[in-house]
LUMMIVO-609078 format. One record per residue (C-alpha): residue number from 0; residue in one letter; x negated, y negated, z negated. Coordinates in Angstrom, 2 decimals, padded with zeros to 5 digits. Each point is the difference from the previous one (the first is absolute). Layout:
N
NODE  fitor  zaba       c1       c2       c3
NODE    NUM     A        X        Y        Z
...
***
This chain:
331
NODE  fitor  zaba       c1       c2       c3
NODE      0     X  -049.72   005.97   010.13
NODE      1     X   002.57   002.52   001.10
NODE      2     X   000.37   001.34  -003.54
NODE      3     X   000.33  -003.50  -001.50
NODE      4     X   002.81  -001.00   002.36
NODE      5     X   001.80   003.29  -000.62
NODE      6     X  -000.25  -000.57  -003.73
NODE      7     X   001.38  -003.52   000.44
NODE      8     X   002.96   001.36   001.92
NODE      9     X   000.70   002.52  -002.72
NODE     10     X  -000.43  -002.37  -002.93
NODE     11     X   002.00  -002.92   001.43
NODE     12     X   003.40   001.76  -000.25
NODE     13     X  -000.82   001.01  -003.57
NODE     14     X  -000.77  -003.61  -000.92
NODE     15     X   003.23  -001.14   001.66
NODE     16     X   001.99   002.69  -001.80
NODE     17     X  -001.52  -000.98  -003.34
NODE     18     X   000.88  -003.65   000.65
NODE     19     X   003.59   000.93   000.71
NODE     20     X   000.18   002.24  -003.06
NODE     21     X  -001.33  -002.76  -002.27
NODE     22     X   002.17  -002.73   001.54
NODE     23     X   002.64  -001.51  -002.21
NODE     24     X   003.36   001.67   000.78
NODE     25     X   003.01  -002.09   000.99
NODE     26     X  -001.85  -003.23   000.92
NODE     27     X   003.21  -001.85   000.98
NODE     28     X   001.44   000.55  -003.50
NODE     29     X  -000.58  -002.48  -002.80
NODE     30     X  -001.94   001.37  -002.96
NODE     31     X   003.02   000.30  -002.25
NODE     32     X   002.39   002.44  -001.63
NODE     33     X   001.28   001.56   003.23
NODE     34     X  -003.40   000.76   001.51
NODE     35     X  -001.36   001.33  -003.31
NODE     36     X   003.06   002.23  -000.46
NODE     37     X  -000.47   001.57   003.44
NODE     38     X  -003.75   000.57  -000.33
NODE     39     X   000.29   001.36  -003.54
NODE     40     X   002.75   002.42   000.97
NODE     41     X  -001.95   001.33   002.97
NODE     42     X  -003.14   000.37  -002.11
NODE     43     X   001.93   001.80  -002.73
NODE     44     X   001.55   002.62   002.27
NODE     45     X  -003.20   000.47   002.06
NODE     46     X  -002.47   000.90  -002.76
NODE     47     X  -000.20   003.75  -000.46
NODE     48     X  -000.82  -000.45  -003.70
NODE     49     X   003.12  -002.12  -000.52
NODE     50     X   003.05   001.36  -001.81
NODE     51     X   002.05  -001.64   002.77
NODE     52     X  -001.93   001.56   002.88
NODE     53     X   002.16   000.77   003.05
NODE     54     X  -001.24   002.42   002.64
NODE     55     X  -000.38  -001.58   003.47
NODE     56     X   002.75   002.19   001.49
NODE     57     X   002.47  -001.63  -002.43
NODE     58     X  -001.07  -003.60   000.65
NODE     59     X   003.06  -001.05   001.97
NODE     60     X   000.72  -003.71   000.44
NODE     61     X   003.20  -001.32   001.60
NODE     62     X   000.71  -003.49   001.28
NODE     63     X   003.08  -001.74   001.27
NODE     64     X  -000.69  -001.86   003.24
NODE     65     X   002.17  -003.14   000.44
NODE     66     X  -000.99  -002.60  -002.58
NODE     67     X  -002.58   002.35  -001.54
NODE     68     X  -002.56   000.61   002.76
NODE     69     X   001.06  -002.79   002.37
NODE     70     X   002.36  -002.97  -000.04
NODE     71     X   003.77   000.42   000.33
NODE     72     X   001.46  -003.51   000.15
NODE     73     X   002.07  -001.56   001.50
NODE     74     X   001.29   003.38   001.26
NODE     75     X  -001.49   003.49   000.03
NODE     76     X  -002.36   000.23   002.95
NODE     77     X   001.71   003.08   001.44
NODE     78     X   003.21  -002.01  -000.07
NODE     79     X  -001.73  -002.69   002.08
NODE     80     X  -001.00   002.73   002.46
NODE     81     X   003.57   001.33   000.11
NODE     82     X   001.38  -003.50   000.68
NODE     83     X  -002.34  -000.41   002.95
NODE     84     X   001.06   003.43   001.28
NODE     85     X   003.69  -000.92  -000.21
NODE     86     X  -000.62  -003.13   002.05
NODE     87     X  -001.96   002.03   002.56
NODE     88     X   002.73   002.66   000.28
NODE     89     X   003.01  -002.35  -000.12
NODE     90     X   000.31  -000.12   003.79
NODE     91     X   000.99   003.68   000.04
NODE     92     X   002.20  -000.35  -003.10
NODE     93     X   002.44  -002.87   000.74
NODE     94     X   002.25   001.20  -002.85
NODE     95     X  -002.64  -001.16  -002.49
NODE     96     X   000.87  -003.64   000.71
NODE     97     X   003.30   000.40  -001.86
NODE     98     X  -000.93   002.68  -002.53
NODE     99     X  -001.55  -000.59  -003.41
NODE    100     X  -002.79   000.23  -000.95
NODE    101     X  -001.34  -000.18   003.57
NODE    102     X   001.75  -003.26   000.81
NODE    103     X  -001.79  -001.55  -002.99
NODE    104     X  -003.31   001.11   001.47
NODE    105     X   000.76  -001.46   003.41
NODE    106     X   001.22  -003.29  -001.46
NODE    107     X  -003.06  -000.25  -002.24
NODE    108     X   002.02   000.14  -003.21
NODE    109     X  -002.52   001.94  -002.08
NODE    110     X   001.62  -001.22  -003.24
NODE    111     X   003.22   001.84   000.86
NODE    112     X  -002.05   002.98   001.08
NODE    113     X  -001.92   000.21  -003.26
NODE    114     X   003.31  -000.44  -001.87
NODE    115     X   001.36   003.09   001.79
NODE    116     X  -002.38   001.95  -002.21
NODE    117     X  -001.41   003.48   000.45
NODE    118     X   002.91   001.07   002.20
NODE    119     X  -000.56  -002.80   002.48
NODE    120     X  -003.76   000.57   000.01
NODE    121     X   000.40   003.71   000.66
NODE    122     X   002.51  -000.66   002.79
NODE    123     X  -002.39  -002.32   001.78
NODE    124     X  -003.00   002.29  -000.46
NODE    125     X   001.88   003.15   001.04
NODE    126     X   001.41  -001.61   003.15
NODE    127     X  -003.22  -001.74   001.03
NODE    128     X  -002.31   002.95  -000.68
NODE    129     X   002.03   002.86   001.52
NODE    130     X   000.23   001.69   003.38
NODE    131     X  -003.72   000.08   000.69
NODE    132     X  -002.74   002.54  -000.60
NODE    133     X  -002.13  -000.30  -003.09
NODE    134     X  -003.05  -000.66   002.22
NODE    135     X   001.78  -002.83   001.81
NODE    136     X   001.05  -001.44  -003.34
NODE    137     X  -003.61   000.00  -001.20
NODE    138     X  -001.01  -001.86   003.18
NODE    139     X   002.75  -002.61  -000.42
NODE    140     X  -000.92  -000.61  -003.64
NODE    141     X  -003.68  -000.29   000.90
NODE    142     X   000.75  -002.56   002.72
NODE    143     X   002.21  -002.02  -002.34
NODE    144     X  -002.61  -000.04  -002.76
NODE    145     X  -002.63  -001.16   002.51
NODE    146     X   002.06  -003.04   001.04
NODE    147     X   002.50  -000.94  -002.74
NODE    148     X  -001.01  -002.61  -002.57
NODE    149     X   001.31  -000.91  -003.41
NODE    150     X   002.13  -003.19   000.08
NODE    151     X  -001.83  -001.71  -002.86
NODE    152     X  -003.57   001.30   000.24
NODE    153     X  -000.07   000.15   003.82
NODE    154     X  -002.15   003.09   000.04
NODE    155     X   000.64   003.67   000.84
NODE    156     X   001.92   001.92  -002.64
NODE    157     X  -002.82   002.51  -000.36
NODE    158     X  -002.24  -002.84  -001.21
NODE    159     X   002.36  -000.60  -002.91
NODE    160     X  -001.18   003.01  -001.99
NODE    161     X  -001.14  -001.07  -003.46
NODE    162     X  -003.78   000.04  -000.28
NODE    163     X   000.03   000.90  -003.73
NODE    164     X   002.19   003.01   000.75
NODE    165     X  -002.22   001.13   002.88
NODE    166     X  -002.89  -000.10  -002.47
NODE    167     X   002.02   001.97  -002.54
NODE    168     X   000.78   002.70   002.58
NODE    169     X  -003.69   000.25   000.94
NODE    170     X  -001.08   000.05  -003.63
NODE    171     X   002.41   002.79  -000.91
NODE    172     X  -001.08   002.10   002.99
NODE    173     X  -003.64  -000.48  -001.00
NODE    174     X   000.99   001.59  -003.32
NODE    175     X   001.60   003.06   001.63
NODE    176     X   003.58  -001.23  -000.01
NODE    177     X   002.31   000.90   002.87
NODE    178     X   002.08  -003.08   000.90
NODE    179     X   003.57   000.16   001.30
NODE    180     X   002.52  -002.55   001.19
NODE    181     X   003.50   000.63  -001.39
NODE    182     X   002.24  -002.66   001.50
NODE    183     X   003.60  -000.74   000.85
NODE    184     X  -001.22  -001.10   003.43
NODE    185     X   000.21   002.21   003.06
NODE    186     X  -002.67   002.68  -000.08
NODE    187     X  -000.59  -000.05   003.79
NODE    188     X  -000.45  -003.79  -000.05
NODE    189     X  -002.59   000.08  -002.79
NODE    190     X  -001.96   002.92   001.43
NODE    191     X  -000.89  -002.06   003.07
NODE    192     X  -002.24  -002.33  -002.02
NODE    193     X  -000.56   001.60  -003.43
NODE    194     X  -003.26   001.76   000.85
NODE    195     X  -001.53  -003.01   001.73
NODE    196     X   001.12  -002.56  -002.59
NODE    197     X  -000.07   001.99  -003.26
NODE    198     X  -002.13   003.04   000.76
NODE    199     X   003.00   002.20  -000.79
NODE    200     X   000.58   002.75   002.62
NODE    201     X   003.52   000.63   001.35
NODE    202     X   000.45   003.22  -001.96
NODE    203     X  -000.36  -002.04  -003.23
NODE    204     X   002.76  -002.47   000.91
NODE    205     X   003.46   000.73  -001.44
NODE    206     X   002.92  -002.19   001.02
NODE    207     X   003.59  -000.12   001.13
NODE    208     X   000.64   001.99   003.15
NODE    209     X   002.59   000.51   002.71
NODE    210     X   001.12   003.28   001.52
NODE    211     X  -002.09   001.19   002.94
NODE    212     X   001.08   002.51   002.62
NODE    213     X  -002.30   002.41   001.82
NODE    214     X   000.56  -000.16   003.78
NODE    215     X  -001.69   000.89   003.27
NODE    216     X  -000.70  -003.15   002.01
NODE    217     X  -000.49  -000.34   003.74
NODE    218     X  -000.18   002.53   002.81
NODE    219     X  -002.88   001.85  -001.65
NODE    220     X   001.94   000.39  -003.26
NODE    221     X  -002.57  -001.78  -002.17
NODE    222     X   000.95   000.40  -003.68
NODE    223     X   000.80  -003.23  -001.85
NODE    224     X   001.77  -001.33  -003.08
NODE    225     X   002.76  -002.53   000.63
NODE    226     X   000.96  -002.44  -002.75
NODE    227     X   003.72   000.20  -000.82
NODE    228     X   002.16  -002.87  -001.37
NODE    229     X   000.51   001.87  -003.26
NODE    230     X  -001.82  -000.44  -003.31
NODE    231     X  -001.59   003.17  -001.37
NODE    232     X  -001.70  -001.11  -003.24
NODE    233     X  -000.06  -003.31  -001.90
NODE    234     X  -003.23  -000.28  -001.97
NODE    235     X   001.09  -002.71  -002.41
NODE    236     X   001.06  -000.15  -003.64
NODE    237     X   000.63   003.56  -001.29
NODE    238     X  -000.96   001.27   003.47
NODE    239     X  -003.65  -000.85  -000.71
NODE    240     X  -000.70   002.62  -002.68
NODE    241     X   001.99   002.50   002.09
NODE    242     X  -002.19  -000.84   003.01
NODE    243     X  -003.17   000.34  -002.09
NODE    244     X   001.07   003.44  -001.21
NODE    245     X   001.09   001.05   003.49
NODE    246     X  -003.01  -001.17   001.96
NODE    247     X  -002.88  -000.12  -002.52
NODE    248     X   000.91   002.67  -002.53
NODE    249     X  -001.99  -001.59  -002.82
NODE    250     X   001.08  -002.69  -002.44
NODE    251     X  -002.24  -003.07   000.48
NODE    252     X  -002.16  -001.28  -002.82
NODE    253     X  -000.07  -003.53   001.44
NODE    254     X   002.77  -002.02   001.63
NODE    255     X   000.35  -003.61   001.12
NODE    256     X   003.16  -001.75   001.20
NODE    257     X   001.52  -003.46  -000.02
NODE    258     X   003.80   000.25  -000.09
NODE    259     X   003.03   001.73  -001.50
NODE    260     X  -000.12   002.46   002.90
NODE    261     X  -003.23   001.34  -001.52
NODE    262     X   001.34   000.42  -003.54
NODE    263     X   000.73   003.72   000.14
NODE    264     X  -003.37   000.74   001.63
NODE    265     X  -001.74  -001.85  -002.82
NODE    266     X   002.09   001.75  -002.65
NODE    267     X  -000.71   003.39   001.60
NODE    268     X  -003.73  -000.70  -000.01
NODE    269     X  -000.03  -001.35  -003.57
NODE    270     X   002.03   002.95  -001.30
NODE    271     X  -002.60   002.66   000.71
NODE    272     X  -002.40   001.56  -002.47
NODE    273     X  -003.52  -001.32  -000.46
NODE    274     X  -001.42  -003.39   000.98
NODE    275     X   002.22  -002.20   002.19
NODE    276     X  -000.40  -003.37   001.68
NODE    277     X   003.03  -001.96   001.20
NODE    278     X   000.00  -003.57   001.33
NODE    279     X   002.19  -002.62   001.63
NODE    280     X  -001.20  -002.71   002.39
NODE    281     X   001.78  -003.20  -001.10
NODE    282     X   000.26  -002.65   002.72
NODE    283     X  -000.81  -003.26  -001.78
NODE    284     X  -001.98  -002.00   002.57
NODE    285     X   002.07  -002.47   002.03
NODE    286     X  -003.07  -001.73   001.45
NODE    287     X  -001.87   003.02   001.36
NODE    288     X   002.94   002.36   000.53
NODE    289     X   003.45  -000.03  -001.67
NODE    290     X   001.49  -000.11  -003.50
NODE    291     X   003.11   002.10  -000.60
NODE    292     X   001.46   002.67  -002.25
NODE    293     X   003.46   000.33  -001.58
NODE    294     X   002.09  -001.97   002.50
NODE    295     X  -001.70   000.96   003.26
NODE    296     X   002.02   001.79   002.69
NODE    297     X  -003.27   001.48   001.28
NODE    298     X  -002.18   001.85  -002.51
NODE    299     X   002.23  -000.67  -003.01
NODE    300     X  -001.89   000.59  -003.25
NODE    301     X   002.38   000.03  -002.94
NODE    302     X   000.65   003.34  -001.74
NODE    303     X  -003.52   001.22   000.80
NODE    304     X  -001.47  -003.16  -001.56
NODE    305     X   001.97   000.58  -003.19
NODE    306     X  -001.10   003.65  -000.06
NODE    307     X  -003.63  -000.97   000.56
NODE    308     X   000.13  -002.39  -002.93
NODE    309     X   001.66   002.62  -002.24
NODE    310     X  -002.41   002.78   000.96
NODE    311     X  -003.05  -002.28   000.13
NODE    312     X  -000.79   000.88   003.57
NODE    313     X  -002.56  -002.24   001.68
NODE    314     X   001.56  -003.04   001.68
NODE    315     X  -002.40  -001.35   002.61
NODE    316     X   000.41  -003.77   000.22
NODE    317     X  -000.84  -000.86   003.60
NODE    318     X  -000.82  -003.65  -000.75
NODE    319     X  -002.34   000.67  -002.91
NODE    320     X  -001.36   003.50   000.72
NODE    321     X  -000.95  -000.32   003.67
NODE    322     X  -002.85  -002.23   001.18
NODE    323     X   001.36   000.18   003.50
NODE    324     X   003.12   001.46   001.58
NODE    325     X  -000.93   000.93   003.57
NODE    326     X  -003.22   001.23   001.53
NODE    327     X  -001.56  -002.79   002.03
NODE    328     X   001.29  -003.39  -001.06
NODE    329     X  -001.36  -000.21  -003.54
NODE    330     X   003.51  -000.36  -001.38
***
């Protein structure tokens, strides 16, 4: 009896593992061109007898975050966090009431704020994120993510990760890929939730960053890093391939983005030797999410869409390629 139960305990995990291994990959993807292209590429580079075999150490996959791994409308989620921070801190910054872009935040004029462009966004983020230790910043972001809700979907922002993309990340990792986020968003902001939401550890998150200053805090001189109101690195546009080279040191063989800010990352990936896989997520689903591309102020997809069509990169049609958008609502 003892031996039988022991055998059952040993065999059960093997049965479970076999079931997982034989399960259809990417279950939230429709059985169409996009899903077949992904599975066929991964199979081609994974077979040791294939002419396109890629050693596991070279299986680097990079993903944009906003609009690629989670939603980004009506404004980038880190921007929503920064707006809430400005409102919280306005009592100690009375000058903000008469100074753009902060006065637009306090008056609720997000249209004017978005129109202020990258400069306005960086001003708000730098001012609202600075003067605190990196640990305190992590705590503040965590608290905000636990309570803030999206204005349309009325659910936490971390629940707005795309289920098909979560499956893609898991599938790639099961095939010995190392997955990275390469985003224009703030690296410290994303690192708070990336491991929990995407399974991507903080050291594999590349993003825009502010200057930090090493200081001794308190009477005991505890070492800390203080966030300064000064931008150090902008990981967007041509900054993305520079960030990949700087922080990863290998050219990816797979890259996915959704906007013009990802164009150079996709070109850099596609331009390498050997097999390459490059894709754009095209937002085409007004009912379940949003539909936007060339004229959007957030996540504009114009030049990159033209390039994808010229180069025959995969264009993932959200409405037709994804059976559901988010994890738990069947949409």
